[in-house]
C-alpha positions as CSV (number, residue, x, y, z in Angstrom):
1,X,46.4,31.2,23.4
2,X,48.6,34.0,24.1
3,X,46.9,34.6,27.4
4,X,47.2,31.0,28.4
5,X,50.9,31.0,27.4
6,X,51.4,34.1,29.5
7,X,49.8,32.6,32.4
8,X,51.7,29.4,32.1
9,X,55.0,31.2,31.8
10,X,54.2,33.2,34.9
11,X,53.2,30.1,36.8
12,X,56.4,28.3,35.8
13,X,58.5,31.3,36.8
14,X,56.8,31.4,40.2
15,X,57.2,27.7,40.8
16,X,60.9,27.9,39.8
17,X,61.5,30.7,42.2
18,X,59.9,28.8,45.0
19,X,61.9,25.7,44.2
20,X,65.2,27.7,44.0
21,X,67.1,26.9,47.3
22,X,68.0,29.8,49.7
23,X,71.5,30.9,50.4
24,X,71.5,28.9,53.6
25,X,70.7,25.7,51.8
26,X,73.2,26.4,49.1
27,X,75.9,26.9,51.8
28,X,74.9,23.7,53.5
29,X,75.1,21.8,50.2
30,X,78.5,23.3,49.5
31,X,79.8,22.3,52.9
32,X,78.4,18.7,52.5
33,X,80.1,18.5,49.1
34,X,83.4,19.8,50.5
35,X,83.3,17.3,53.4
36,X,82.5,14.5,50.9
37,X,85.5,15.4,48.9
38,X,87.6,15.4,52.1
39,X,86.3,11.9,53.2
40,X,86.7,10.5,49.6
41,X,90.3,11.9,49.2
42,X,92.9,9.2,50.0
43,X,95.7,11.8,50.2
44,X,94.3,13.9,53.1
45,X,96.6,12.0,55.6
46,X,99.6,12.1,53.3
47,X,99.5,15.8,52.3
48,X,100.7,18.6,54.4
49,X,103.8,17.1,56.0
50,X,105.7,20.3,55.8
51,X,102.8,22.1,57.5
52,X,102.7,19.5,60.2
53,X,106.4,19.9,60.8
54,X,106.0,23.7,61.0
55,X,103.1,23.3,63.5
56,X,105.2,21.0,65.7
57,X,108.2,23.4,65.5
58,X,106.0,26.3,66.6
59,X,104.6,24.2,69.5
60,X,108.1,23.4,70.7
61,X,109.2,27.0,70.5
62,X,106.2,28.0,72.6
63,X,106.6,25.2,75.2
64,X,110.4,25.1,75.3
65,X,111.4,28.7,74.8
66,X,113.4,28.6,78.0
67,X,115.7,26.1,76.4
68,X,116.6,28.3,73.3
69,X,120.1,29.2,74.0
70,X,121.2,32.8,74.6
71,X,124.8,32.1,73.6
72,X,124.2,33.2,70.0
73,X,122.9,36.8,69.8
74,X,120.7,36.4,72.9
75,X,118.3,34.5,70.7
76,X,116.3,33.1,73.6
77,X,115.6,36.5,75.2
78,X,114.6,37.9,71.7
79,X,112.1,35.1,71.2
80,X,110.7,35.5,74.7
81,X,110.3,39.2,74.2
82,X,107.8,38.7,71.5
83,X,106.6,35.3,72.5
84,X,102.8,36.1,72.6
85,X,102.9,37.2,69.0
86,X,103.9,33.7,67.9
87,X,100.2,32.8,68.4
88,X,99.5,34.7,65.2
89,X,101.1,31.8,63.3
90,X,98.4,29.4,64.4
91,X,95.6,30.8,62.3
92,X,98.0,31.1,59.3
93,X,98.9,27.4,59.6
94,X,95.2,26.5,60.0
95,X,94.1,28.3,56.8
96,X,97.0,26.6,54.9
97,X,96.0,23.2,56.2
98,X,92.5,23.8,55.0
99,X,93.6,25.0,51.6
100,X,95.9,22.0,51.4
101,X,93.1,19.7,52.5
102,X,95.5,18.1,55.0
103,X,93.9,16.3,57.9
104,X,97.4,15.7,59.4
105,X,98.1,19.3,59.2
106,X,94.8,20.3,60.9
107,X,95.4,17.9,63.8
108,X,99.0,19.2,64.2
109,X,97.9,22.8,64.3
110,X,95.9,22.0,67.5
111,X,99.1,21.4,69.4
112,X,100.6,25.0,69.2
113,X,97.0,26.4,69.7
114,X,96.7,24.4,73.0
115,X,100.2,25.4,74.1
116,X,99.6,29.1,73.3
117,X,96.2,29.0,75.2
118,X,97.9,27.4,78.2
119,X,100.6,30.2,78.2
120,X,98.5,33.2,77.4
121,X,94.9,32.3,77.4
122,X,94.3,33.5,80.9
123,X,96.1,36.8,80.2
124,X,93.9,38.0,77.4
125,X,90.8,38.1,79.6
126,X,90.0,40.9,82.2
127,X,91.1,39.8,85.6
128,X,90.7,43.2,87.4
129,X,88.9,43.4,90.7
130,X,87.5,46.1,93.0
131,X,89.0,47.8,96.0
132,X,92.6,48.4,96.8
133,X,94.6,50.7,99.1
134,X,97.1,52.3,96.7
135,X,97.1,53.3,93.1
136,X,100.5,53.5,91.3
137,X,101.5,54.7,87.9
138,X,104.8,54.4,85.9
139,X,105.7,56.1,82.8
140,X,108.8,56.5,80.6
141,X,108.3,60.1,79.5
142,X,111.0,60.1,76.8
143,X,113.8,62.5,77.2
144,X,112.9,64.2,73.9
145,X,109.2,64.6,74.9
146,X,108.0,67.8,73.2
147,X,105.3,68.4,75.8
148,X,106.6,67.5,79.3
149,X,104.0,69.6,81.0
150,X,101.1,68.0,79.1
151,X,102.5,64.6,79.8
152,X,102.7,65.3,83.5
153,X,99.1,66.7,83.5
154,X,97.9,63.6,81.7
155,X,99.4,61.1,84.1
156,X,98.4,63.1,87.2
157,X,94.8,63.0,85.9
158,X,94.9,59.2,86.7
159,X,94.5,60.1,90.3
160,X,97.5,57.9,91.3
161,X,98.8,58.0,94.8
162,X,102.3,57.2,93.6
163,X,103.8,58.3,90.3
164,X,107.1,57.1,88.9
165,X,108.7,58.8,85.9
166,X,111.8,57.6,84.1
167,X,114.0,59.0,81.3
168,X,113.9,62.4,82.9
169,X,116.1,65.0,81.1
170,X,117.7,67.2,83.7
171,X,116.6,70.4,82.1
172,X,113.0,69.2,82.1
173,X,112.8,68.1,85.7
174,X,111.7,71.6,86.9
175,X,108.8,71.4,84.4
176,X,107.6,68.2,85.8
177,X,108.1,69.4,89.4
178,X,106.0,72.5,88.7
179,X,103.2,70.6,86.9
180,X,103.0,67.9,89.6
181,X,103.6,70.0,92.8
182,X,99.9,70.6,93.5
183,X,98.7,67.0,93.2
184,X,101.9,65.5,94.7
185,X,103.4,67.4,97.7
186,X,106.2,64.9,98.1
187,X,108.8,63.9,95.5
188,X,112.3,62.8,95.0
189,X,114.4,62.8,91.8
190,X,117.7,60.7,91.6
191,X,119.5,61.1,88.3
192,X,117.0,60.4,85.4
193,X,114.3,58.7,87.6
194,X,111.9,60.2,90.0
195,X,108.9,59.4,92.3
196,X,106.0,61.8,93.2
197,X,103.7,60.8,96.0
198,X,100.6,62.1,97.8
199,X,101.9,60.4,100.9
200,X,105.1,61.3,102.8
201,X,108.4,59.9,101.5
202,X,111.5,59.1,103.4
203,X,114.9,57.3,102.9
204,X,115.1,58.2,99.2
205,X,118.5,57.3,97.6
206,X,120.0,56.1,94.3
207,X,120.3,52.4,93.6
208,X,123.4,51.2,91.8
209,X,122.7,49.1,88.7
210,X,126.2,49.0,87.3
211,X,125.9,52.1,85.1
212,X,127.9,55.3,85.0
213,X,124.9,57.5,86.0
214,X,121.9,57.1,88.3
215,X,118.9,55.3,86.6
216,X,117.4,53.6,89.6
217,X,116.3,54.8,93.0
218,X,114.4,53.7,96.2
219,X,112.1,55.5,98.6
220,X,109.8,54.6,101.5
221,X,106.1,55.7,101.0
222,X,104.2,56.2,104.2
223,X,100.9,54.8,102.7
224,X,97.7,54.7,104.8
225,X,97.9,50.8,104.9
226,X,101.6,50.9,106.0
227,X,105.1,51.7,104.7
228,X,106.0,50.5,101.3
229,X,109.4,50.3,99.7
230,X,109.1,51.8,96.2
231,X,111.8,51.2,93.6
232,X,112.0,53.1,90.3
233,X,114.2,51.7,87.7
234,X,115.1,52.4,84.0
235,X,117.3,49.4,82.8
236,X,119.6,49.9,79.7
237,X,118.0,49.7,76.3
238,X,118.4,46.8,74.0
239,X,118.8,46.7,70.3
240,X,118.5,44.1,67.5
241,X,121.5,44.2,65.2
242,X,122.3,42.1,62.2
243,X,125.7,40.9,63.3
244,X,125.5,41.2,67.1
245,X,121.9,40.0,67.5
246,X,119.9,41.0,70.6
247,X,122.4,43.3,72.4
248,X,121.1,43.0,75.9
249,X,124.2,42.2,78.0
250,X,124.3,45.6,79.8
251,X,120.6,45.4,80.6
252,X,121.1,41.8,81.9
253,X,123.9,42.9,84.3
254,X,121.8,45.8,85.5
255,X,118.8,43.5,86.1
256,X,121.0,41.3,88.3
257,X,122.1,44.2,90.3
258,X,118.6,45.5,90.8
259,X,117.4,42.0,91.9
260,X,120.2,41.9,94.5
261,X,119.1,45.3,95.9
262,X,115.4,44.2,96.0
263,X,116.4,40.9,97.7
264,X,118.2,42.8,100.5
265,X,115.3,45.2,101.1
266,X,114.4,45.5,104.8
267,X,110.8,46.5,104.2
268,X,108.4,43.6,103.8
269,X,106.3,45.2,101.1
270,X,107.9,46.3,97.9
271,X,106.8,47.8,94.6
272,X,108.9,48.2,91.6
273,X,108.0,50.7,88.9
274,X,109.7,51.5,85.6
275,X,111.0,50.6,82.2
276,X,112.9,47.3,82.5
277,X,113.3,47.0,78.7
278,X,112.2,43.4,79.0
279,X,109.1,41.3,79.5
280,X,108.2,38.9,82.2
281,X,108.9,36.0,79.8
282,X,112.5,37.1,79.4
283,X,114.8,34.8,81.4
284,X,117.5,37.6,81.7
285,X,115.3,39.5,84.1
286,X,114.9,36.4,86.4
287,X,116.9,38.0,89.2
288,X,114.0,40.5,89.5
289,X,110.9,38.5,88.3
290,X,111.7,35.4,90.3
291,X,111.0,37.3,93.5
292,X,108.1,39.6,92.3
293,X,104.7,39.4,90.7
294,X,103.4,41.3,87.8
295,X,100.3,43.2,88.4
296,X,99.3,42.7,84.8
297,X,99.7,39.0,85.0
298,X,97.7,38.8,88.2
299,X,95.0,41.4,87.7
300,X,95.4,43.0,84.3
301,X,93.0,43.6,81.5
302,X,94.4,41.9,78.4
303,X,98.1,41.8,77.5
304,X,98.8,45.4,78.6
305,X,101.5,46.0,75.9
306,X,103.3,49.4,76.5
307,X,105.8,49.9,73.7
308,X,105.9,51.4,71.1
309,X,103.0,53.7,72.0
310,X,102.0,54.0,68.2
311,X,101.5,50.2,68.0
312,X,102.3,48.4,71.3
313,X,103.9,45.0,70.8
314,X,105.6,44.3,74.1
315,X,105.1,45.1,77.7
316,X,108.6,46.3,78.6
317,X,107.4,48.8,81.2
318,X,106.5,47.0,84.5
319,X,104.7,47.3,87.8
320,X,105.9,44.4,90.0
321,X,105.0,43.7,93.6
322,X,106.3,41.7,96.6
323,X,104.1,40.8,99.5
324,X,101.4,43.1,98.0
325,X,98.2,42.0,96.5
326,X,97.4,43.3,92.9
327,X,93.8,44.2,92.4
328,X,93.8,45.8,88.9
329,X,96.2,46.8,86.2
330,X,95.7,48.8,83.0
331,X,97.3,51.1,80.5
332,X,96.6,54.8,80.5
333,X,96.0,57.1,77.4
334,X,98.9,57.9,75.2
335,X,101.1,61.0,75.8
336,X,103.8,62.5,73.7
337,X,106.1,59.7,74.7
338,X,107.0,56.6,72.8
339,X,105.8,54.5,75.8
340,X,102.3,54.1,77.2
341,X,101.8,54.9,80.9
342,X,100.8,52.0,83.1
343,X,98.6,52.0,86.2
344,X,97.8,49.4,88.8
345,X,95.8,49.3,92.1
346,X,97.0,47.2,94.9
347,X,96.0,46.0,98.4
348,X,98.5,46.4,101.1
C-alpha cells in the first residue's frame, strides 16, 4: 500500500506540474483579465479628465510655442530653449492614464505624442551622408579651461579644415597658437574669438554685435571648392533668474546685429560657427536662423546637444550654413570645457 501510495503521489505531482500554466500563459491570462476589467468598467471614459487636460495643454505648448509671449521674463524663449525635453512628459502621462484606467486620458496622450514626433522625430535619427569638401569644428573652450593645450590638441585631432574657438582668454591665446600652428598654418584672432585654417585666410576683421568688446569676427577661407565667408561669434550669455526670468535681451540685440552683418555679406557661401547661447527653436535668434540652415537639423546624428558638457541638455553651440550643403554633423569628445565641440562636413 505504501508503494502504491508513493507511486500515486508521484504521478499526481507530475500531472499537476504538467497542467500548471507557463509564465507566458499566466501573463496572457492576466492581460485578458485586465482588458476585461477595462471593458466592463463604466467609468473609463469619465475618469482622467485632469490627465486629459494636461495632455491637451502639453500638445498646445509644443504646437503653439511661437505664440507664448516673451513680454514676461522671455518665457517663450525659455520654453523654446528646452522644447525637445517636453517630450518626456508624454510617457509620464501615458503611465498615469494606464494606472488611472482612463480611456479618455490614453487617447488624449496621443495628441502631444504625435506633435512631438512631427517636430523632432526626424531629428533623433541619423541623417548623415558621405562626401563633402570641407570639415569645420566649433568649440567654446571656456575662459577658465585648466588645460588649453590639451583642448587644442583634442579638437585638432578631428582633422577639421577650419577650426573656430570662442571664449579665448587673452593670456591663453599664445598657448592655443602654439598647439595649433603645425596643423593650421593660417589663423586670425579677434578679441575673444578666433579661426584656424588649413587653407589661406584673408579679409579677417571684427564684427560688431553691440558689445563693448570683440566677440565676433569674419574671415574669407580660400577652400579648394571656392571662397567661403566664415563668421565666428559668441553671443552674450543668458540666465534664468527668479524675478527677472530669462535674461536674454542683450543676447537678442547681438543676434539682430549679427543677422544684419550676415545678410550684408558679399560672398555667396557663408558658414557661421560659435556659441549663440540659443537653440534653433528660439525665436530671438530669428535674424540669424531665418537666413541660414543648421547642419545638425539637416544632416546630424541625433539631437546633438552641446551644453552642459557633463549632461548636455541643449544645443546652444551652432554650425549654420548659407548656400552650402550640409553632409554630416556630430559632436566631438569632451574636453576640459563646459561645452562639447561640434563638427560638420559640408559640400561647397
